N, C-alpha and C positions, 0 to 999 in steps of 0.2 A: 289628463288629470290623474295619471297613474301614481304620481307622487303625493297625492292628497292623503292625509291621515284619516282615520275614521272620524266622521262628523256626526254628532248626535244632537237632537233637540230633546230636551228633558222636560217631561211633564210628570210630576209625582203621581204615583198610583192612585192616591186619593182623588185626583182631579180627572181621572179617566171615567167617562160616562158612556152608557150604551149607545146613545144617539150621536156620538161624535161623527161628523161627516168625513167622507174620504175625498172630497173635492173642495178647493178653496173658495169657490164661487157660490156655494150653497148658502142661502140666507138663514143661517143657524143663529138662534137667539143668543147663545153664549159667546158668539164672536164679539159681542159688546163688552166682554170681560177681558181685561188686559192679558192674562196669561194665555188665553185661547186666541185672542186677536193677534198676538205677537208670536208665540211659540208654535201653536198648532197651524195657524194660517201660513206662516212663513215656511214651515216644513212642507205643507201640502203644495204650496206654489213651487217650491224647489223640486219636490219629488215629481210633480207633473211636468217639470221642465227637464227631467232626467238627470238632475244633479244628484250625485251619490251622497245620501244622508239617511238617517234613521231616527224614528221617534221612539224614545225609550221611557220607561217608568222607574228605572233605577239608575243611579250614577255609574257609568262604566269605569273600568279600571285604567283605561287609557284612551286618548283621543281628545278631540275638541268637543266640549259640552256647552251648549247654548241653552239658556233658560231665562224666563222672566224673573225679575227680582223677587216676586212673591214665591217662586219655586225654589230659589236658592236659600237654604237655611242660613241664618246668621252664623251658625257654628261651622258651616262647611268650609273646608280648606282645600286648595288644589294639591293633588298628590304629584309625585315626580313625573308622572306621565299624562297628566290631565291639564288642559288649558281651559279655564273657566271664562266664558263670555257671558256677561250679565246684561240682559235687556233691561235697562234702568227704568224705562217708561217714566211715570211721574212719581217714582219712589226715590228713596235714598240709595246711593250706590252700594254695592256689596263691598265690604272692606278688603276682601282677599281676591276678588276677581282680577285677572290680569288684563282683561279688556272689557269695555262697556259699549253697548249700543244705546244711543240717545235718540229721542224722537223730536228734538228741537235743536236746530243748528246753533242757537245761542248757548246751549248747555255744554257744547264741546269746549267752550272757553272756560268753563267752571270745573271741568273734570279731566284730568290727564288720562291718556290712553283710552280716549272715548272717540267714537265715530258716529256721525249722524246717518240715520236711515229714515226715509219718509215712511209715514204710517200707510198701511194698506187702505184702499178705499173700501167702503161698505160692501161686503159680499152680496152678489145678486142684485145690485142696485138697479132699480127701475126708474128711469128718468121721467121728467115731466112729460105728460101726454101732449104731443104737438097739436092735437085737436083742440086744446084749450085756447090756442091762438093768442089774442091780446088780453084775455081775461086776467084780471089781477084782483083776486078775492081771498085766497087761502094762504095764510102766513103760518108757517110751522116752526116748532123747535124740536130738533132731533138730538136728544141727549138726556142725561140724568137730571131730573128736575132740581135736585139740590145744588147743582152746579150753575144754575141760572140766577142772574141778578135778582134780588128780592123785588125790585121795582117792576120787573116783568112777570112776577107771579101775583102781583096785587090785582084786585078786582078793578081798580081804576084803570089799569093798563088795558085790559080786555074791553072795557067800556069805551075807551078812547078809540080803539080799533073798530068797534061796532059803529061808532059815529062816522068813521071814514068808509063804512061799507065793507069792512074787512073781517074775516073770521080768524081768530087766534086759536091754535091747536097745539097741545102737547102730544107729540107722536109717541105712542108706547113702544117699548123696546122691540117687541115682536114685529113692528112695522117700520123699523129704522131704515129698511132698504127701499121703501116705497115712496117715491116723490111724484107719482103720477098725477096727483091732483093738487100739488103744492105750487104756488106761484112765486114764493120767496121764503127765505129762512131768516130768522133773527136768533143770534146766539151771543149773549154777552154774559160773562161770568161776574163782572163787577164794573160799575161806572167809576169807581175810585182807584182800585189797584190796576196797574198797567204794565205788568211784565210777564208773569207766567212762563219763565224760561224752561220749565219742565213739561209744558203742554205741547201737543202736536197741532198741526194745521189741518187735521182730518176733516173738520166740519167744512172748511173751505174747499178741500179736494172733492168732497162728496157733492157740494153745491155745484162745482164745475161739471162733474160727471152727470149730475142730474139736470143741468141746464137751467138753473134758477138763480136769481140774484141773491147775494148773501149780505146781510147787515150784521157786522161783527164788532166786538169790542177791541180796544187797543192792546193787542197781544203781539209779542215779538215773533211768534211763529207765523202769524198772518202777515205781519209787516215784512218779514224776510222773503215772502213769496210775491209781494205786490209789485207789479210793473206799471199798472195804470189804474185809474179810478174804476174802470170797468171790471176789474178783478173782484172787488168787493167794496162796500160802503162802510167806512169806519165811523163809529159813533162813540161819544163820551157822556151822553145823558139821554134821558127819556125823550126830551124835546128833539135832540138830534135824530133819534130813532124814528119818531113820528114824522119829522121832516123828510127823512130818506124814503119812508113808505109813501108819503104824499107825492114826492117827486116821481117815484116809479109808477104810481097809480095814474098820475096825470100825464105821463109821457111814455106811451107805448113804444115809440121809436127808441127811447133809451133802453127799455126792457129788451127789445130785440137786439140791440147792440151788445148788451150784457150777455144774452144767451149765445150770440155768435162768438163773443170773446171766450165764454166758458167752454165752448166746443173746442176752441184752439188750445186753451190752457190745460184742458183735461188730457190732452195727448202727452203732456210732460209727466203726468203722475199715473199713467196707465200701468197696469200690473207688469207688463212686459219690461218696462223700464226699471221698475223696482226690483224685479227678479235679477236683471243685469247687475244692479248695484250690489245685491246680496252675493251674487256669484263672484263679483270682483273683490268684495271684502273678504270672503272666505278663502279665495285662492291667493290673493296678493297681500293681504294683511294678516289674517288669522293663521294661515298655514305656516308662513315664515316665523310668526311669533310662537307657534306650537313647537316647531323644531328647535328654535332657540332656547325655549324653556326646557325641553326634554334633554337637550345636549349640554345644558349648563351644569357645572359641577354642583354637587350637593350643598356646598357651603353657600353658594349664591342663592339657591332656593330657600335655604334657611334664613339668610339675610333678608330676602324679600318678605318672608312671613313676619320676621321680627319688625321690619319697617311698617308693615301693615298694622301689627299689634300696637306699635308706638303711635301711629296715626290715630287709632281708635282712642287711646288714652288722651292724646292731645285734644281731639275733638270733644271728648267728654269734659275735660277741664274748661275748654272754651264755653261750652254750654252752661256749665256750672257757674261760671263767673260772667255770663251774659256777653261773651265776646264772639260767639258764633255768628 
């Protein structure tokens, strides 16, 4: 890898905090925030794998610079010796970034020069305690409460679960890693909307690694990962959700099959595989793109920036006239 350019992960100085971990598997609360989950966690994984890269708090004058969209200022422009790689996550793309990383494979179809990368699993994840056996009692939601369908935040929902002998729990952020006493998860953003092309399948990945059944909404990220019904149970209404929970509660054999399948599927999304994907992207995609940019004549670089500026104006007009 002697021909690699300098590779930096950029986290603005304002986002550096004293308790930032030096290992990617530490259950740090702020790993639930996009810029830390993507920028810091990716850097720590690659550094632990001896990949040459550096975490910086200022934009370098040359090299490949990777950052979450929240960290790349709208006013930022690539210089003659800098390749900007924007981790788009669930934000709008950066208008001047030469490459984007997206967290949903469907998003690649909507954004040129973008590459899909699976989201990391929850750091320090503690799987369901095998000692729970066939018990099916505790149903949890791991995520930001505002992202949950309103029907699942209503008192009537928790009462319905009580009538089934089930406990409904919103897991607080500082315990998002702990599935030890959870028997299944429910995560539905909306029973009406059914796309979310910008959202990742991380809740499904975490459920696989935790060894618990997942009851999820109709999202493209989940659907793109699905190989069989055992991967997760897709629902489009509260009644569907209740029916799925009843089915799991009344059928311990089905729960066991789901847990066994989860053990198999989790191997596909383990950190080692994601690290390989990042290494491949940085060496085979980003590095050639960097040298192509650096060696391009100055007029081509100015033309690129002019095209980006023009796209901003066109997008603005589309929004103004309701065409976006």
